C-alpha positions in Angstrom: 93.8 95.9 107.4 90.4 97.0 108.8 87.5 99.2 107.8 84.1 98.9 106.2 85.4 98.1 102.8 88.6 96.1 103.7 88.7 92.6 102.5 90.3 90.3 99.9 89.9 87.9 97.0 91.1 84.4 96.6 93.8 83.7 93.9 95.6 80.8 92.4 98.7 81.5 94.5 101.2 84.1 95.5 102.3 84.7 91.9 98.7 85.4 90.9 98.3 87.7 93.9 101.3 89.7 92.9 100.3 90.0 89.3 96.8 91.0 90.2 98.1 93.7 92.6 100.3 95.1 89.8 97.4 95.3 87.4 95.1 97.0 90.1 97.9 99.5 90.8 98.3 100.4 87.2 94.6 100.7 86.5 94.0 102.7 89.7 96.9 105.2 89.5 96.6 105.6 85.7 92.9 104.8 84.9 93.3 105.4 81.1 95.6 102.3 80.9 92.7 100.1 81.6 91.2 100.8 78.1 94.2 102.3 76.2 97.1 100.2 77.5 100.4 101.4 78.7 100.7 104.1 76.0 103.9 106.1 76.3 104.4 105.3 79.9 107.7 103.6 80.8 106.5 102.2 84.1 109.0 101.2 86.8 108.6 98.6 89.5 110.8 98.4 92.6 111.5 95.2 94.5 114.3 93.7 96.6 117.0 91.8 94.8 115.9 88.9 97.0 112.3 89.1 96.1 110.3 86.4 94.3 110.7 86.0 90.6 106.9 86.4 90.1 107.3 90.2 90.2 109.3 90.1 87.0 106.7 87.6 85.6 104.0 90.0 86.5 105.8 92.9 84.7 105.8 90.8 81.6 102.1 89.9 81.9 101.0 93.6 82.0 103.3 94.5 79.1 106.0 96.4 81.0 108.7 93.9 80.3 111.0 92.5 82.9 113.5 95.4 82.4 110.9 97.6 84.1 111.7 95.8 87.4 114.4 97.6 89.4 116.1 95.3 91.8 116.9 97.1 95.0 120.1 96.0 96.8 119.6 94.1 100.0 121.7 94.0 103.2 123.6 90.9 104.5 120.4 89.6 106.1 118.5 89.8 102.8 116.4 92.9 103.7 115.8 95.7 101.2 117.9 98.8 101.8 115.4 101.6 102.0 118.0 104.3 101.1 118.8 102.4 97.9 115.1 102.2 97.1 114.9 106.0 97.5 117.9 106.4 95.2 116.5 104.2 92.5 113.1 105.9 92.6 114.8 109.2 92.1 116.9 107.9 89.3 113.9 106.5 87.6 112.2 109.9 87.6 115.4 111.5 86.3 115.5 108.9 83.5 112.0 109.9 82.4 110.3 106.7 83.6 107.0 106.5 85.5 107.6 104.9 89.0 104.5 103.0 89.8 104.8 100.1 92.2 106.9 99.1 95.2 106.9 95.5 96.4 108.0 94.9 99.9 108.7 91.2 100.8 107.6 89.8 104.1 109.6 86.6 104.2 111.9 86.2 101.2 112.2 82.8 99.5 115.8 82.0 100.4 116.8 83.8 103.6 113.3 84.5 104.9 114.0 88.2 105.3 111.4 90.8 106.1 111.8 94.1 104.3 111.5 97.3 106.4 107.9 98.1 105.5 107.6 101.3 107.6 110.6 102.9 105.9 109.5 101.7 102.5 105.9 103.0 103.0 107.3 106.5 103.7 109.0 106.4 100.3 105.9 105.2 98.5 103.8 107.9 100.2 106.3 110.6 99.3 106.2 109.7 95.6 102.5 108.5 95.6 103.4 105.0 94.5 101.4 101.8 95.1 102.8 99.8 98.0 102.3 96.1 97.8 103.5 93.6 100.5 104.3 90.1 99.3 103.5 88.2 102.4 103.0 84.9 100.6 105.5 83.2 102.9 105.8 85.3 106.0 102.4 86.9 106.1 101.0 84.2 108.3 103.2 85.4 111.2 100.3 87.8 111.8 98.8 85.0 114.0 101.8 85.0 116.4 102.2 87.7 119.1 105.9 86.7 119.2 106.5 87.3 115.5 103.9 89.6 114.1 106.1 92.6 114.7 107.8 91.6 111.5 104.8 92.8 109.7 104.7 96.3 111.3 103.6 98.8 108.7 101.7 96.4 106.5 98.4 97.9 107.6 99.2 100.9 105.4 99.8 98.8 102.2 97.6 99.2 99.2 97.6 95.4 98.8 99.0 92.4 100.6 99.4 88.8 99.4 99.2 85.9 101.9 99.3 82.2 101.3 97.7 80.1 104.1 98.8 77.0 102.1 102.4 77.7 103.0 103.2 78.5 106.7 99.8 77.5 108.0 99.8 74.2 106.2 96.3 74.7 104.7 95.8 72.4 101.6 96.9 73.8 98.3 95.6 76.1 96.8 94.7 78.7 99.4 95.9 82.1 98.6 94.5 85.6 99.0 95.1 89.2 97.9 94.0 91.6 100.6 93.3 95.3 100.4 92.0 98.2 102.6 89.3 99.0 100.1 87.7 96.4 97.8 86.0 99.2 95.9 89.4 99.9 94.4 89.8 96.3 93.4 86.4 96.3 91.7 87.0 99.6 89.9 90.3 98.3 88.5 89.1 94.9 87.4 85.4 95.2 86.6 84.2 94.8 83.0 80.7 95.0 81.5 79.4 91.5 81.7 75.8 91.9 82.7 75.1 88.2 81.9 77.2 87.4 85.0 77.7 90.4 87.2 74.5 92.2 88.3 75.8 94.5 91.0 77.1 97.0 88.5 76.2 100.0 90.7 78.1 98.7 93.7 81.1 101.0 93.1 79.0 104.1 92.7 76.7 103.2 95.6 79.2 101.6 97.8 78.4 103.8 100.8 74.9 102.4 100.8 75.8 98.8 99.7 79.1 97.8 101.4 78.5 94.1 100.7 79.9 92.8 97.4 78.6 89.4 96.5 79.6 89.2 92.8 83.2 88.9 94.0 84.5 87.4 90.8 84.2 90.8 89.3 87.0 91.9 91.6 89.4 89.4 90.2 91.1 88.3 86.9 89.4 84.9 87.1 85.9 83.9 86.3 85.4 80.2 87.2 87.0 79.6 90.6 87.0 76.9 93.3 85.9 77.6 96.9 89.5 77.7 98.2 88.6 80.0 101.1 86.7 77.1 102.6 90.0 75.3 103.3 91.1 78.2 105.5 87.7 78.5 107.2 87.7 74.9 108.2 91.3 75.0 109.4 90.5 78.1 111.4 87.4 76.5 113.0 89.5 73.4 113.9 92.7 75.0 115.2 91.5 78.4 116.1 93.7 81.5 116.0 95.5 80.3 119.2 96.2 76.9 117.5 97.7 78.7 114.5 99.8 80.7 116.8 101.0 77.7 118.7 102.0 75.9 115.5 103.8 78.9 114.1 105.7 79.6 117.4 106.8 75.9 117.6 108.0 76.0 114.0 110.1 79.1 114.7 111.5 77.3 117.8 112.5 74.3 115.7 114.1 76.6 113.0 116.2 78.2 115.7 117.1 74.8 117.1 118.3 73.7 113.7 120.3 76.9 113.2 121.9 76.3 116.6 123.0 72.8 115.6 124.7 74.4 112.5 126.4 77.0 114.6 127.7 74.5 117.1 129.3 72.2 114.6 132.8 72.9 113.3 132.1 71.5 109.8 129.0 73.7 109.1 128.8 77.4 108.3 125.5 79.2 109.0 124.4 81.8 106.3 121.0 82.7 107.8 120.8 85.2 110.5 120.6 83.8 114.1 118.0 83.3 115.1 116.5 82.8 111.6 113.9 85.5 110.7 111.6 82.9 109.2 111.4 79.1 108.9 114.3 78.4 106.5 117.8 77.7 107.6 120.6 78.2 105.0 124.2 76.9 105.5 127.2 75.3 104.0 129.3 72.2 104.7 132.8 73.4 105.3 135.4 71.0 106.7 136.8 72.7 109.9 134.8 75.8 109.0 136.9 76.6 105.9 134.8 77.2 102.8 136.1 76.1 99.5 135.7 77.8 96.1 132.2 78.5 94.9 132.4 75.8 92.3 133.5 73.2 94.9 130.9 74.3 97.5 128.2 74.1 94.9 129.3 70.6 93.7 129.3 69.3 97.3 125.9 70.8 98.2 124.2 69.4 95.1 125.7 65.9 95.5 124.8 65.9 99.2 121.2 67.0 98.6 120.8 64.2 96.1 122.3 61.7 98.4 120.1 62.7 101.3 117.1 61.2 99.5 118.5 57.7 100.2 118.8 58.6 103.8 115.2 59.7 104.1 115.5 63.4 103.8 114.6 65.9 101.1 115.8 69.5 101.3 116.5 72.2 98.7 119.5 74.3 97.8 119.8 77.9 96.7 122.5 80.3 95.4 124.6 81.9 98.2 127.6 84.2 98.6 130.0 81.2 98.4 128.2 79.0 95.9 125.1 76.9 96.2 124.1 76.3 99.9 121.7 74.1 101.8 118.2 75.5 102.3 116.2 73.5 104.9 112.6 74.7 105.4 110.8 73.9 108.7 107.1 73.3 108.7 104.6 73.1 111.6 105.0 69.3 111.9 108.8 69.3 112.1 110.2 67.9 115.3 113.6 68.4 117.0 114.5 64.8 116.3 114.0 65.4 112.6 116.2 68.5 112.6 118.9 66.6 114.5 118.6 63.7 112.2 119.0 66.0 109.2 122.2 67.4 110.4 123.7 63.9 111.1 122.7 62.8 107.6 124.2 65.9 106.0 127.5 65.4 107.8 127.7 61.8 107.0 126.8 62.3 103.3 129.1 65.4 103.0 132.1 63.4 104.3 131.2 60.6 101.9 131.1 63.0 99.0 134.3 64.8 99.9 136.4 61.8 100.9 
């Protein structure tokens, strides 16, 4: 995002960024709701079935209710199917609802999928809906020339969430909501509090006063910490090229881990190959034969618990054949760690299934 009024605000995390974006969208597209509430509108939100749960939480916070969230089917790689999005938006209109907000995910929580932002943006433009990109996880790939193509189209978004405290390893909390025009953020969030905010004419005179120094007036928070300093210091220390090198190496390790899974007869890879992001999802399956969902889930959970005693901690998540392993690479992970994890999983799995 670029331009005279492009910028962002710090938030408490990706969930807060998504909730703030939804409120800004409502107050911008339907200004009366800022003072009169949702009134008779039955607002509808559209997001991938693989998106983060914070979208439903945000719908509750603004009074829409979680049923206002329409979960768009995803393909086998976990990416939103744009034709299904178009169908659901049209159905929402026919049902007398008010389509408002589309959330495109750049790096889903489980499979690390990147939704097709360009295709989604065309639908949002056609129906004049707010387009938000949740790049809390995958947004940091913007620093990598090898991987930033996954964010193509994000420059036309009305808002974008990014969390440097995730992929970049900046200390928690360091999260931002970005937008092409901060005047929109201010108009949506500002309230008369002259005892704190003194640039009350900034919106009206923005062409003459592009700088906004009372930035708390752009957010839902009042008291805040200087979280942006964490990113500033990291950027000064590593530089953009340092961030790029770390991200590229992390993706290399993720691909290496996925290759170890593919090469072993007792493991079944669920993630795409190479993985679209830094998590690798897979099952233990003796001789490549998956068991029932119940048996697979039981084995995965027991193995994850047993791994702690072997010096590893990974997570698990629901998959098509029950609960599966979900290993997330970070910028400090080495090949030896990835290889050691696979050895530990195989040993523990055989112990649990013997």
